[in-house]
C-alpha positions, 0 to 999 in steps of 0.5 A: 499499499505504501509507495517507496518513492513517497516519504511517509516517515512519521514525525513524532520527533517533532515537538507537538506542544511548540507546534501547537500554534500551527491552528491559527492563521499567521499573517504579514503584509509585505507592501515591498513584493508589489514593487518588486512586481513593478520593477519586472514590468519596468526591466521587461520593457526595458529589455524588449518586447522581442524577448517576451515570445521567446520567455513565455515559450521557454517554460514546460507547460502542463494541461493538468488543470481540467478545460472544464474545471471551475474558474474565478470570476470577474477577473480574479485570479487563484494560482497555486504554487507547488514546491516539489521534493524531488532529486530528479529532472522533469525527464527522471534522470538524477541530478548531478552528483555536484548539485545534489552535494549542494543541495545537502538532500541525498541522492535521487532516490530520496525524497520522492515526489512530495508537494512540501510548498503549497502556497495558493495565492489569490489575485483580486481583479482590483489588484488591491490586496493580494493574500497567498495562503501556505497549506500545511503539508501534513494536513490529512485530506481526502484523495481521489483516483490513488488505488488504495488510498482514500486519505493521505497527507496532502503533500503525498497527493502528487507522488502517490498518483504519480506512482499509481500511473506509472505502474499502470503504464508499466503493467501495459508494457511502457518502459521508456523513462522519460515517457514514464516520468512526464506522464507520471509527473502530469498525473501528479500535478492534476491530483494535487490541483484537485486536492487543493481545490476540493479542500479550499472550495475555490477555483484554481485557475493557474499553477506553477511547479518548482522543485529543489533545483529551482531554489537553489538556481534562483538563490544562485542567480541573485547571488545568495539571499539575505534573512534573518533568524530569531535564534541560532540553529543547527541541523547537519543531519537533516537539511545541513542548516548551521545559522547564527541568530540575527540578519545575514547573507545566505549562499544558495546552499545555505538558502536551500537549508534555510527553507527546507529545515524543520528538524530543530525547530520550536514549531517544526513544519509551521516555522519552515512555513513562515521560512518559505514565506520569508524567503519569498519576500527576501527574493522580492526585495533583492530583485527591487534592490539589486539592479537584477531586473534593469540589467539585460544580462542578470534578466537573462540569467533569471529568464534561463533559471525559470525555464529550467525549473518552473513548470506552468499550467497551459495557457498561462501568458507570463508577460502579459501576467507580469505586466498586468500586476505591474499596473497595481499602484502598490497593493498589500500582499498578506501571508496566512497558513491554514488552520489545523485543529488537532494533531494525530497518528494515522498508519504510524504517521503524524498527521494534521486533523483538519476542519474542512468547513472552516478552512473553506469559510477562512479561505472565502473571507479571505478571498472576498468571496461569499462565506459558506454557511456554518454546520453545527457539529458535535465536538468532543474533547479528544477523539481516537476514532478515524476523522469524520469523512467529509460528505459522501465519502468514507473515512478510513485509516489505523488510528492509534488509540491515545494519540490525539493531541487537541491543538490549543487555541482550536476555538480561534482557529480562524483568528488572524494574528501577526507573523513576524512578516513585517512591511518592508522589512527582511522578516525575522523568523524561527 
């Protein structure tokens, strides 16, 4: 039942008490990102619109969003950003050894194909406030179309589906590695898009997928990134992180360790989520200040990084998208993190139990959409039975009695609270 290409290792070593704040929405306003996007427009114009067609044509495209899938109305746009934890390229080839050594991420057989970073970005037609919602990777949710599974961690919806499709193709006699890899990944993309859509209740209009190597290459193109840590950290075994407290400039390998570390952090994956948000904020700020986007050579290098490492949904005109964003007059960019109801153990794995109805209400409110009516449910202080199935579904899983950990502050799960990410500053995170 378990797929060996997918990391299903439990995380009981994490401090659950410290992770309890994952039940709250973390919010930070980052106005500098809008200025960075405006700088992109200026730079593209300066570089010459003759390159625009080349830029759009250079991306690998995916048709994972179905033609009949729901779409946002009134000019709004929902974009899913997928950070894929794989050590292989688009054709299934292992990354070069020298790059793997820099990534401090093992070899091509480690990591599987987990969607370890999931950020849903809402861009309203009015461009007055962009909302980026991070989805914790261990949220335990229903999955569909994956043999042997009715529920899984949301990060696994990609890798499990990929493995299932590849097995089906192999059973039909397909042996070409490139075909297997590409077909499997396309199925994985469709699976993760569908799973996020079902969890949040909102359309997914576009998506972008980037791998570990993409984070590294972006940091390299920028000459490293600036970060700020509240406390010194050391995690040489898993991520390679070893940083003092305070503001510092990280080289590409260190930057990847910064966004990957979760072991040894007070709040585990929640702290890693905040780091990913801080990384994006720092990149946007650096792009604006470093002159990268007004230098044709540096801009060309960034374009090359994007083409090598990013997969875009089909039909997404990036040049037009960036130009449209540039017409906005300094909109706010707000980071949030989905609430978690409590923690539990299913089939030996630590998982986040979530309330989909609450998530859908919070997402709708944050995106300025009609908020679904709440339904009355019976609450218990602690539960050891499987989670209640969502409408029309049957719950499953071997639950371990006595492992349920209620999340303190659950009644306030939807309450927005400010994070360390503040306007115009390099965010200091754990």
